[in-house]
N, CA, C, O and the ligand as a Tripos MOL2 file, in Angstrom:
@<TRIPOS>MOLECULE
protein
  269   267    68     0     0
PROTEIN
NO_CHARGES

@<TRIPOS>ATOM
      1 N           0.9610   -1.2910   -0.0240 N.3       1 MET1
      2 CA         -0.0960    0.1130    0.0020 C.3       1 MET1
      3 C           0.9680    1.1970   -0.1630 C.2       1 MET1
      4 O           2.1030    1.1590    0.3120 O.2       1 MET1
      5 N           0.4470    2.1420   -0.8870 N.am      2 PRO2
      6 CA          1.2810    3.4330   -0.9480 C.3       2 PRO2
      7 C           0.9560    4.3030    0.3610 C.2       2 PRO2
      8 O          -0.0890    4.1860    1.0010 O.2       2 PRO2
      9 N           1.9510    5.1520    0.6560 N.am      3 ILE3
     10 CA          1.7160    6.2020    1.7280 C.3       3 ILE3
     11 C           1.3650    7.4960    1.0730 C.2       3 ILE3
     12 O           2.1690    8.0230    0.3040 O.2       3 ILE3
     13 N           0.1050    8.0830    1.3610 N.am      4 TYR4
     14 CA         -0.0070    9.3730    0.8230 C.3       4 TYR4
     15 C           0.0950   10.4240    1.7910 C.2       4 TYR4
     16 O          -0.3260   10.2730    2.9370 O.2       4 TYR4
     17 N           0.6730   11.5620    1.3600 N.am      5 GLU5
     18 CA          0.8410   12.6530    2.2180 C.3       5 GLU5
     19 C          -0.2600   13.6840    2.0950 C.2       5 GLU5
     20 O          -0.7280   14.0100    1.0050 O.2       5 GLU5
     21 N          -0.6550   14.1830    3.2520 N.am      6 TYR6
     22 CA         -1.5720   15.1500    3.1660 C.3       6 TYR6
     23 C          -1.1010   16.3310    3.9290 C.2       6 TYR6
     24 O          -0.1950   16.2600    4.7600 O.2       6 TYR6
     25 N          -1.8030   17.5330    3.5950 N.am      7 ARG7
     26 CA         -1.5460   18.7050    4.4070 C.3       7 ARG7
     27 C          -2.9200   19.1780    4.8310 C.2       7 ARG7
     28 O          -3.8800   19.2410    4.0630 O.2       7 ARG7
     29 N          -2.9400   19.4950    6.0710 N.am      8 CYS8
     30 CA         -4.1160   20.0700    6.7190 C.3       8 CYS8
     31 C          -4.3860   21.4900    6.3310 C.2       8 CYS8
     32 O          -3.5720   22.3350    6.7020 O.2       8 CYS8
     33 N          -5.4060   21.8500    5.6430 N.am      9 THR9
     34 CA         -5.6750   23.1550    5.1570 C.3       9 THR9
     35 C          -6.0630   24.0140    6.3690 C.2       9 THR9
     36 O          -6.1390   25.2340    6.2180 O.2       9 THR9
     37 N          -6.2960   23.4890    7.4800 N.am     10 ASP10
     38 CA         -6.6950   24.2990    8.5460 C.3      10 ASP10
     39 C          -5.4080   24.7760    9.3190 C.2      10 ASP10
     40 O          -5.2680   25.9720    9.5740 O.2      10 ASP10
     41 N          -4.5810   23.9550    9.6460 N.am     11 CYS11
     42 CA         -3.5300   24.2720   10.4280 C.3      11 CYS11
     43 C          -2.1810   24.1290    9.7800 C.2      11 CYS11
     44 O          -1.1540   24.5480   10.3150 O.2      11 CYS11
     45 N          -2.2130   23.4910    8.5430 N.am     12 GLY12
     46 CA         -0.8940   23.4800    7.7710 C.3      12 GLY12
     47 C          -0.1980   22.2270    8.1460 C.2      12 GLY12
     48 O           0.8740   21.9530    7.6070 O.2      12 GLY12
     49 N          -0.6800   21.5220    8.9470 N.am     13 HIS13
     50 CA          0.2100   20.2810    9.4380 C.3      13 HIS13
     51 C           0.2030   19.2750    8.2090 C.2      13 HIS13
     52 O          -0.7750   19.0030    7.5120 O.2      13 HIS13
     53 N           1.4890   18.7800    8.0860 N.am     14 VAL14
     54 CA          1.5540   17.7230    7.0430 C.3      14 VAL14
     55 C           1.7150   16.3190    7.7040 C.2      14 VAL14
     56 O           2.4380   16.1370    8.6830 O.2      14 VAL14
     57 N           1.0430   15.4150    7.1420 N.am     15 PHE15
     58 CA          1.2000   14.0520    7.7020 C.3      15 PHE15
     59 C           0.9120   13.0300    6.5240 C.2      15 PHE15
     60 O           0.4700   13.3260    5.4140 O.2      15 PHE15
     61 N           1.2320   11.8370    6.9600 N.am     16 SER16
     62 CA          1.2260   10.7860    5.8420 C.3      16 SER16
     63 C           0.2150    9.7530    6.3350 C.2      16 SER16
     64 O           0.0360    9.5490    7.5360 O.2      16 SER16
     65 N          -0.4390    9.1080    5.3650 N.am     17 ARG17
     66 CA         -1.4300    8.0530    5.7500 C.3      17 ARG17
     67 C          -1.1330    6.7760    4.8200 C.2      17 ARG17
     68 O          -0.8540    6.8750    3.6250 O.2      17 ARG17
     69 N          -1.2230    5.6440    5.4770 N.am     18 LEU18
     70 CA         -1.1430    4.4080    4.5750 C.3      18 LEU18
     71 C          -2.4970    4.1250    4.0500 C.2      18 LEU18
     72 O          -3.3950    3.8490    4.8450 O.2      18 LEU18
     73 N          -2.7300    4.1720    2.7140 N.am     19 GLN19
     74 CA         -4.0230    3.9490    2.3230 C.3      19 GLN19
     75 C          -3.9640    2.9140    1.0490 C.2      19 GLN19
     76 O          -2.9040    2.5920    0.5120 O.2      19 GLN19
     77 N          -5.1940    2.4620    0.6630 N.am     20 LYS20
     78 CA         -5.3470    1.6340   -0.4870 C.3      20 LYS20
     79 C          -5.0330    2.5650   -1.6800 C.2      20 LYS20
     80 O          -5.0830    3.7940   -1.6350 O.2      20 LYS20
     81 N          -4.7130    1.8400   -2.7150 N.am     21 VAL21
     82 CA         -4.3940    2.5860   -4.0040 C.3      21 VAL21
     83 C          -5.8280    3.1280   -4.3750 C.2      21 VAL21
     84 O          -6.8360    2.4300   -4.2650 O.2      21 VAL21
     85 N          -5.8340    4.3590   -4.7990 N.am     22 GLY22
     86 CA         -7.1320    5.0070   -5.3060 C.3      22 GLY22
     87 C          -7.9020    5.6280   -4.1860 C.2      22 GLY22
     88 O          -8.9030    6.2940   -4.4500 O.2      22 GLY22
     89 N          -7.5010    5.4540   -2.9370 N.am     23 ALA23
     90 CA         -8.1850    6.0220   -1.9020 C.3      23 ALA23
     91 C          -8.2290    7.5290   -1.9640 C.2      23 ALA23
     92 O          -7.3110    8.1120   -2.5420 O.2      23 ALA23
     93 N          -9.1620    8.1690   -1.4490 N.am     24 THR24
     94 CA         -9.3770    9.6140   -1.5770 C.3      24 THR24
     95 C          -9.0930   10.2490   -0.2200 C.2      24 THR24
     96 O          -8.6990    9.5540    0.7160 O.2      24 THR24
     97 N          -9.2840   11.5390   -0.1060 N.am     25 ALA25
     98 CA         -9.0010   12.1890    1.0600 C.3      25 ALA25
     99 C         -10.2180   12.2150    1.9250 C.2      25 ALA25
    100 O         -10.2580   12.9170    2.9360 O.2      25 ALA25
    101 N         -11.2150   11.4550    1.5390 N.am     26 ASP26
    102 CA        -12.3860   11.3150    2.2770 C.3      26 ASP26
    103 C         -12.2020   10.6770    3.7070 C.2      26 ASP26
    104 O         -11.7790    9.5240    3.8040 O.2      26 ASP26
    105 N         -12.4800   11.3340    4.6760 N.am     27 GLY27
    106 CA        -12.3040   10.6790    6.1240 C.3      27 GLY27
    107 C         -11.0470   10.8460    6.5960 C.2      27 GLY27
    108 O         -10.7920   10.4130    7.7200 O.2      27 GLY27
    109 N         -10.0220   11.5120    5.8140 N.am     28 VAL28
    110 CA         -8.8310   11.7530    6.4250 C.3      28 VAL28
    111 C          -8.8300   13.0920    7.2800 C.2      28 VAL28
    112 O          -9.2050   14.1720    6.8230 O.2      28 VAL28
    113 N          -8.4180   12.9190    8.4330 N.am     29 THR29
    114 CA         -8.4370   13.9360    9.4790 C.3      29 THR29
    115 C          -7.0260   14.2960    9.8280 C.2      29 THR29
    116 O          -6.1020   13.4930    9.6930 O.2      29 THR29
    117 N          -6.8740   15.5100   10.2780 N.am     30 CYS30
    118 CA         -5.5800   15.9250   10.6440 C.3      30 CYS30
    119 C          -5.4040   15.4130   12.0730 C.2      30 CYS30
    120 O          -6.2810   15.5860   12.9190 O.2      30 CYS30
    121 N          -4.2420   14.7730   12.3310 N.am     31 PRO31
    122 CA         -3.8820   14.5130   13.7460 C.3      31 PRO31
    123 C          -3.5010   15.5040   14.5790 C.2      31 PRO31
    124 O          -3.4130   15.2760   15.7850 O.2      31 PRO31
    125 N          -3.2330   16.6920   14.0750 N.am     32 GLU32
    126 CA         -2.8060   17.9020   14.8710 C.3      32 GLU32
    127 C          -4.2290   18.4900   15.3980 C.2      32 GLU32
    128 O          -4.4300   18.5870   16.6080 O.2      32 GLU32
    129 N          -5.0210   18.8030   14.6250 N.am     33 CYS33
    130 CA         -6.2030   19.6900   14.9720 C.3      33 CYS33
    131 C          -7.4220   19.0450   14.7970 C.2      33 CYS33
    132 O          -8.4710   19.5280   15.2230 O.2      33 CYS33
    133 N          -7.3490   17.7890   14.0860 N.am     34 GLY34
    134 CA         -8.6570   17.0360   13.9530 C.3      34 GLY34
    135 C          -9.5080   17.5140   12.6770 C.2      34 GLY34
    136 O         -10.6000   17.0290   12.3790 O.2      34 GLY34
    137 N          -8.9610   18.3700   12.0800 N.am     35 GLY35
    138 CA         -9.6100   19.0620   10.9180 C.3      35 GLY35
    139 C          -9.9660   17.9640    9.7440 C.2      35 GLY35
    140 O          -9.1870   17.0280    9.5620 O.2      35 GLY35
    141 N         -10.9710   18.0770    9.0760 N.am     36 ALA36
    142 CA        -11.2770   17.0690    8.0440 C.3      36 ALA36
    143 C         -10.8890   17.7770    6.7130 C.2      36 ALA36
    144 O         -11.1450   17.1730    5.6710 O.2      36 ALA36
    145 N         -10.3560   18.8730    6.6510 N.am     37 ASN37
    146 CA        -10.0170   19.5770    5.3170 C.3      37 ASN37
    147 C          -8.4160   19.3640    5.0970 C.2      37 ASN37
    148 O          -7.5430   20.1080    5.5440 O.2      37 ASN37
    149 N          -8.2120   18.1770    4.3050 N.am     38 SER38
    150 CA         -6.8880   17.9280    4.0070 C.3      38 SER38
    151 C          -6.7230   17.8210    2.5650 C.2      38 SER38
    152 O          -7.6310   17.3560    1.8760 O.2      38 SER38
    153 N          -5.4620   18.2790    1.9890 N.am     39 GLU39
    154 CA         -5.2350   18.0320    0.6100 C.3      39 GLU39
    155 C          -4.1650   17.1010    0.4550 C.2      39 GLU39
    156 O          -3.2440   17.0650    1.2710 O.2      39 GLU39
    157 N          -4.2260   16.3010   -0.5940 N.am     40 ARG40
    158 CA         -3.2950   15.3380   -0.7890 C.3      40 ARG40
    159 C          -1.9460   15.9540   -1.4780 C.2      40 ARG40
    160 O          -2.0500   16.7150   -2.4400 O.2      40 ARG40
    161 N          -0.8790   15.6460   -1.0240 N.am     41 LEU41
    162 CA          0.3560   15.9890   -1.6570 C.3      41 LEU41
    163 C           0.8230   14.8760   -2.5330 C.2      41 LEU41
    164 O           0.1040   13.9050   -2.7660 O.2      41 LEU41
    165 N           2.0000   15.0110   -3.0080 N.am     42 VAL42
    166 CA          2.5890   14.0400   -3.9030 C.3      42 VAL42
    167 C           2.8480   12.8600   -3.1220 C.2      42 VAL42
    168 O           3.4380   12.8940   -2.0410 O.2      42 VAL42
    169 N           2.4030   11.8030   -3.6740 N.am     43 SER43
    170 CA          2.5440   10.4320   -2.9380 C.3      43 SER43
    171 C           4.0600    9.9470   -3.0930 C.2      43 SER43
    172 O           4.6400    9.9080   -4.1780 O.2      43 SER43
    173 N           4.6110    9.5940   -1.9020 N.am     44 THR44
    174 CA          5.8940    9.0680   -1.9320 C.3      44 THR44
    175 C           6.0060    7.7160   -1.0980 C.2      44 THR44
    176 O           5.1680    7.3910   -0.2570 O.2      44 THR44
    177 N           7.0160    7.0420   -1.3870 N.am     45 PHE45
    178 CA          7.0660    5.7740   -0.7840 C.3      45 PHE45
    179 C           8.1870    5.8410    0.4090 C.2      45 PHE45
    180 O           7.8960    5.5040    1.5570 O.2      45 PHE45
    181 N           9.2730    6.2260    0.1060 N.am     46 ALA46
    182 CA         10.3460    6.1940    1.1170 C.3      46 ALA46
    183 C          10.8420    7.5710    1.5270 C.2      46 ALA46
    184 O          11.2920    7.7240    2.6630 O.2      46 ALA46
    185 N          10.7880    8.5450    0.6980 N.am     47 SER47
    186 CA         11.4170    9.8010    0.9570 C.3      47 SER47
    187 C          10.4370   10.7860    1.6300 C.2      47 SER47
    188 O           9.7800   11.6240    1.0120 O.2      47 SER47
    189 N          10.4130   10.6060    2.8690 N.am     48 THR48
    190 CA          9.6490   11.5160    3.6910 C.3      48 THR48
    191 C          10.6250   12.5340    4.2130 C.2      48 THR48
    192 O          11.2480   12.2880    5.2460 O.2      48 THR48
    193 N          10.7930   13.6450    3.5710 N.am     49 SER49
    194 CA         11.6190   14.7690    4.0660 C.3      49 SER49
    195 C          10.8270   15.9750    4.4380 C.2      49 SER49
    196 O          10.4770   16.8190    3.6120 O.2      49 SER49
    197 N          10.5720   16.0220    5.6460 N.am     50 PRO50
    198 CA          9.7780   17.1280    6.1970 C.3      50 PRO50
    199 C          10.3930   18.5420    5.7610 C.2      50 PRO50
    200 O          11.6030   18.7190    5.9010 O.2      50 PRO50
    201 N           9.6760   19.4280    5.2980 N.am     51 GLY51
    202 CA         10.0180   20.6340    4.8950 C.3      51 GLY51
    203 C          10.3890   20.8220    3.3570 C.2      51 GLY51
    204 O          10.6840   21.9380    2.9300 O.2      51 GLY51
    205 N          10.3660   19.8030    2.6180 N.am     52 SER52
    206 CA         10.6000   19.7880    1.3140 C.3      52 SER52
    207 C           9.5060   19.3110    0.5210 C.2      52 SER52
    208 O           9.7210   18.7640   -0.5610 O.2      52 SER52
    209 N           8.2890   19.4850    0.9970 N.am     53 GLN53
    210 CA          7.2360   19.1110    0.1410 C.3      53 GLN53
    211 C           6.9350   20.1700   -0.8730 C.2      53 GLN53
    212 O           6.9410   21.3870   -0.6900 O.2      53 GLN53
    213 N           6.6670   19.5050   -1.9840 N.am     54 ARG54
    214 CA          6.2750   20.3870   -3.2880 C.3      54 ARG54
    215 C           4.8900   20.6190   -3.0790 C.2      54 ARG54
    216 O           4.1190   19.7100   -2.7710 O.2      54 ARG54
    217 N           4.4870   21.9990   -3.2580 N.am     55 GLY55
    218 CA          3.1850   22.2170   -3.0570 C.3      55 GLY55
    219 C           2.1980   21.5500   -4.0230 C.2      55 GLY55
    220 O           2.5770   21.1250   -5.1150 O.2      55 GLY55
    221 N           1.0100   21.4710   -3.6340 N.am     56 ALA56
    222 CA          0.1320   20.8630   -4.4030 C.3      56 ALA56
    223 C          -0.3100   21.7420   -5.5880 C.2      56 ALA56
    224 O          -1.2610   22.5170   -5.4950 O.2      56 ALA56
    225 N           0.4260   21.5870   -6.7100 N.am     57 SER57
    226 CA          0.1390   22.4050   -7.7920 C.3      57 SER57
    227 C          -1.2590   22.0210   -8.4740 C.2      57 SER57
    228 O          -1.7210   20.8900   -8.3200 O.2      57 SER57
    229 N          -1.8560   22.9040   -9.1640 N.am     58 SER58
    230 CA         -3.1500   22.4750   -9.6000 C.3      58 SER58
    231 C          -3.0970   21.5660  -10.8050 C.2      58 SER58
    232 O          -4.0970   20.9240  -11.1270 O.2      58 SER58
    233 N          -2.0100   21.4920  -11.4580 N.am     59 CYS59
    234 CA         -1.8090   20.4910  -12.5820 C.3      59 CYS59
    235 C          -1.3500   19.1830  -12.0410 C.2      59 CYS59
    236 O          -0.3320   19.1240  -11.3520 O.2      59 CYS59
    237 N          -2.0560   18.1390  -12.3260 N.am     60 GLY60
    238 CA         -1.9160   16.7740  -11.5730 C.3      60 GLY60
    239 C          -0.5710   15.9930  -11.8000 C.2      60 GLY60
    240 O          -0.2370   15.0660  -11.0610 O.2      60 GLY60
    241 N           0.1630   16.4130  -12.8450 N.am     61 ALA61
    242 CA          1.1190   15.6600  -13.4170 C.3      61 ALA61
    243 C           2.4660   15.8280  -12.5450 C.2      61 ALA61
    244 O           3.4200   16.4360  -13.0310 O.2      61 ALA61
    245 N           2.5210   15.3280  -11.3640 N.am     62 ALA62
    246 CA          3.6480   15.5980  -10.6170 C.3      62 ALA62
    247 C           4.4140   14.3080  -10.3550 C.2      62 ALA62
    248 O           4.2890   13.6990   -9.2930 O.2      62 ALA62
    249 N           5.1720   13.9230  -11.2980 N.am     63 SER63
    250 CA          5.7430   12.5040  -11.1950 C.3      63 SER63
    251 C           7.3430   12.6750  -11.2400 C.2      63 SER63
    252 O           8.0500   12.1170  -12.0800 O.2      63 SER63
    253 N           7.7740   13.4460  -10.3150 N.am     64 GLY64
    254 CA          9.2350   13.4970  -10.0390 C.3      64 GLY64
    255 C           9.9920   14.1630  -11.1900 C.2      64 GLY64
    256 O           9.5820   14.3290  -12.3390 O.2      64 GLY64
    257 N          11.2290   14.5310  -10.6420 N.am     65 GLY65
    258 CA         12.1270   15.2700  -11.5440 C.3      65 GLY65
    259 C          11.9850   16.7970  -11.5870 C.2      65 GLY65
    260 O          10.8850   17.3080  -11.3750 O.2      65 GLY65
    261 N          13.0300   17.5120  -11.8460 N.am     66 PHE66
    262 CA         12.8390   18.8950  -11.8910 C.3      66 PHE66
    263 C          12.5220   19.1800  -13.4720 C.2      66 PHE66
    264 O          12.7370   18.3430  -14.3500 O.2      66 PHE66
    265 N          12.0220   20.3820  -13.6890 N.am     67 THR67
    266 CA         11.8460   20.6410  -15.1430 C.3      67 THR67
    267 C          12.6850   21.8600  -15.4670 C.2      67 THR67
    268 O          12.7210   22.2960  -16.6180 O.2      67 THR67
    269 ZN         -4.8930   20.4980   11.2090 Zn       68 ZN68
@<TRIPOS>BOND
     1     1     2 1
     2     2     3 1
     3     3     4 2
     4     3     5 am
     5     5     6 1
     6     6     7 1
     7     7     8 2
     8     7     9 am
     9     9    10 1
    10    10    11 1
    11    11    12 2
    12    11    13 am
    13    13    14 1
    14    14    15 1
    15    15    16 2
    16    15    17 am
    17    17    18 1
    18    18    19 1
    19    19    20 2
    20    19    21 am
    21    21    22 1
    22    22    23 1
    23    23    24 2
    24    23    25 am
    25    25    26 1
    26    26    27 1
    27    27    28 2
    28    27    29 am
    29    29    30 1
    30    30    31 1
    31    31    32 2
    32    31    33 am
    33    33    34 1
    34    34    35 1
    35    35    36 2
    36    35    37 am
    37    37    38 1
    38    38    39 1
    39    39    40 2
    40    39    41 am
    41    41    42 1
    42    42    43 1
    43    43    44 2
    44    43    45 am
    45    45    46 1
    46    46    47 1
    47    47    48 2
    48    47    49 am
    49    49    50 1
    50    50    51 1
    51    51    52 2
    52    51    53 am
    53    53    54 1
    54    54    55 1
    55    55    56 2
    56    55    57 am
    57    57    58 1
    58    58    59 1
    59    59    60 2
    60    59    61 am
    61    61    62 1
    62    62    63 1
    63    63    64 2
    64    63    65 am
    65    65    66 1
    66    66    67 1
    67    67    68 2
    68    67    69 am
    69    69    70 1
    70    70    71 1
    71    71    72 2
    72    71    73 am
    73    73    74 1
    74    74    75 1
    75    75    76 2
    76    75    77 am
    77    77    78 1
    78    78    79 1
    79    79    80 2
    80    79    81 am
    81    81    82 1
    82    82    83 1
    83    83    84 2
    84    83    85 am
    85    85    86 1
    86    86    87 1
    87    87    88 2
    88    87    89 am
    89    89    90 1
    90    90    91 1
    91    91    92 2
    92    91    93 am
    93    93    94 1
    94    94    95 1
    95    95    96 2
    96    95    97 am
    97    97    98 1
    98    98    99 1
    99    99   100 2
   100    99   101 am
   101   101   102 1
   102   102   103 1
   103   103   104 2
   104   103   105 am
   105   105   106 1
   106   106   107 1
   107   107   108 2
   108   107   109 am
   109   109   110 1
   110   110   111 1
   111   111   112 2
   112   111   113 am
   113   113   114 1
   114   114   115 1
   115   115   116 2
   116   115   117 am
   117   117   118 1
   118   118   119 1
   119   119   120 2
   120   119   121 am
   121   121   122 1
   122   122   123 1
   123   123   124 2
   124   123   125 am
   125   125   126 1
   126   126   127 1
   127   127   128 2
   128   127   129 am
   129   129   130 1
   130   130   131 1
   131   131   132 2
   132   131   133 am
   133   133   134 1
   134   134   135 1
   135   135   136 2
   136   135   137 am
   137   137   138 1
   138   138   139 1
   139   139   140 2
   140   139   141 am
   141   141   142 1
   142   142   143 1
   143   143   144 2
   144   143   145 am
   145   145   146 1
   146   146   147 1
   147   147   148 2
   148   147   149 am
   149   149   150 1
   150   150   151 1
   151   151   152 2
   152   151   153 am
   153   153   154 1
   154   154   155 1
   155   155   156 2
   156   155   157 am
   157   157   158 1
   158   158   159 1
   159   159   160 2
   160   159   161 am
   161   161   162 1
   162   162   163 1
   163   163   164 2
   164   163   165 am
   165   165   166 1
   166   166   167 1
   167   167   168 2
   168   167   169 am
   169   169   170 1
   170   170   171 1
   171   171   172 2
   172   171   173 am
   173   173   174 1
   174   174   175 1
   175   175   176 2
   176   175   177 am
   177   177   178 1
   178   178   179 1
   179   179   180 2
   180   179   181 am
   181   181   182 1
   182   182   183 1
   183   183   184 2
   184   183   185 am
   185   185   186 1
   186   186   187 1
   187   187   188 2
   188   187   189 am
   189   189   190 1
   190   190   191 1
   191   191   192 2
   192   191   193 am
   193   193   194 1
   194   194   195 1
   195   195   196 2
   196   195   197 am
   197   197   198 1
   198   198   199 1
   199   199   200 2
   200   199   201 am
   201   201   202 1
   202   202   203 1
   203   203   204 2
   204   203   205 am
   205   205   206 1
   206   206   207 1
   207   207   208 2
   208   207   209 am
   209   209   210 1
   210   210   211 1
   211   211   212 2
   212   211   213 am
   213   213   214 1
   214   214   215 1
   215   215   216 2
   216   215   217 am
   217   217   218 1
   218   218   219 1
   219   219   220 2
   220   219   221 am
   221   221   222 1
   222   222   223 1
   223   223   224 2
   224   223   225 am
   225   225   226 1
   226   226   227 1
   227   227   228 2
   228   227   229 am
   229   229   230 1
   230   230   231 1
   231   231   232 2
   232   231   233 am
   233   233   234 1
   234   234   235 1
   235   235   236 2
   236   235   237 am
   237   237   238 1
   238   238   239 1
   239   239   240 2
   240   239   241 am
   241   241   242 1
   242   242   243 1
   243   243   244 2
   244   243   245 am
   245   245   246 1
   246   246   247 1
   247   247   248 2
   248   247   249 am
   249   249   250 1
   250   250   251 1
   251   251   252 2
   252   251   253 am
   253   253   254 1
   254   254   255 1
   255   255   256 2
   256   255   257 am
   257   257   258 1
   258   258   259 1
   259   259   260 2
   260   259   261 am
   261   261   262 1
   262   262   263 1
   263   263   264 2
   264   263   265 am
   265   265   266 1
   266   266   267 1
   267   267   268 2
@<TRIPOS>SUBSTRUCTURE
     1 MET1         2 RESIDUE 1 A MET
     2 PRO2         6 RESIDUE 1 A PRO
     3 ILE3        10 RESIDUE 1 A ILE
     4 TYR4        14 RESIDUE 1 A TYR
     5 GLU5        18 RESIDUE 1 A GLU
     6 TYR6        22 RESIDUE 1 A TYR
     7 ARG7        26 RESIDUE 1 A ARG
     8 CYS8        30 RESIDUE 1 A CYS
     9 THR9        34 RESIDUE 1 A THR
    10 ASP10       38 RESIDUE 1 A ASP
    11 CYS11       42 RESIDUE 1 A CYS
    12 GLY12       46 RESIDUE 1 A GLY
    13 HIS13       50 RESIDUE 1 A HIS
    14 VAL14       54 RESIDUE 1 A VAL
    15 PHE15       58 RESIDUE 1 A PHE
    16 SER16       62 RESIDUE 1 A SER
    17 ARG17       66 RESIDUE 1 A ARG
    18 LEU18       70 RESIDUE 1 A LEU
    19 GLN19       74 RESIDUE 1 A GLN
    20 LYS20       78 RESIDUE 1 A LYS
    21 VAL21       82 RESIDUE 1 A VAL
    22 GLY22       86 RESIDUE 1 A GLY
    23 ALA23       90 RESIDUE 1 A ALA
    24 THR24       94 RESIDUE 1 A THR
    25 ALA25       98 RESIDUE 1 A ALA
    26 ASP26      102 RESIDUE 1 A ASP
    27 GLY27      106 RESIDUE 1 A GLY
    28 VAL28      110 RESIDUE 1 A VAL
    29 THR29      114 RESIDUE 1 A THR
    30 CYS30      118 RESIDUE 1 A CYS
    31 PRO31      122 RESIDUE 1 A PRO
    32 GLU32      126 RESIDUE 1 A GLU
    33 CYS33      130 RESIDUE 1 A CYS
    34 GLY34      134 RESIDUE 1 A GLY
    35 GLY35      138 RESIDUE 1 A GLY
    36 ALA36      142 RESIDUE 1 A ALA
    37 ASN37      146 RESIDUE 1 A ASN
    38 SER38      150 RESIDUE 1 A SER
    39 GLU39      154 RESIDUE 1 A GLU
    40 ARG40      158 RESIDUE 1 A ARG
    41 LEU41      162 RESIDUE 1 A LEU
    42 VAL42      166 RESIDUE 1 A VAL
    43 SER43      170 RESIDUE 1 A SER
    44 THR44      174 RESIDUE 1 A THR
    45 PHE45      178 RESIDUE 1 A PHE
    46 ALA46      182 RESIDUE 1 A ALA
    47 SER47      186 RESIDUE 1 A SER
    48 THR48      190 RESIDUE 1 A THR
    49 SER49      194 RESIDUE 1 A SER
    50 PRO50      198 RESIDUE 1 A PRO
    51 GLY51      202 RESIDUE 1 A GLY
    52 SER52      206 RESIDUE 1 A SER
    53 GLN53      210 RESIDUE 1 A GLN
    54 ARG54      214 RESIDUE 1 A ARG
    55 GLY55      218 RESIDUE 1 A GLY
    56 ALA56      222 RESIDUE 1 A ALA
    57 SER57      226 RESIDUE 1 A SER
    58 SER58      230 RESIDUE 1 A SER
    59 CYS59      234 RESIDUE 1 A CYS
    60 GLY60      238 RESIDUE 1 A GLY
    61 ALA61      242 RESIDUE 1 A ALA
    62 ALA62      246 RESIDUE 1 A ALA
    63 SER63      250 RESIDUE 1 A SER
    64 GLY64      254 RESIDUE 1 A GLY
    65 GLY65      258 RESIDUE 1 A GLY
    66 PHE66      262 RESIDUE 1 A PHE
    67 THR67      266 RESIDUE 1 A THR
    68 ZN68       269 GROUP 0 **** ****
């Protein structure tokens, strides 16, 4: 199962969730504030480096690499 990263839009806390492939942000709550408004960041497997998340750009093709 992949690990999805989420950012709470209420408090800005970033956290990761182990979810099924194709799972949505439904029901994902922030462990910090309990808010239900989280946006998914780029999914990663191993590289969890806090502070270097690439923002959720509106175009969905974020598959690694610099442009
Ligand atoms: Zn929060």
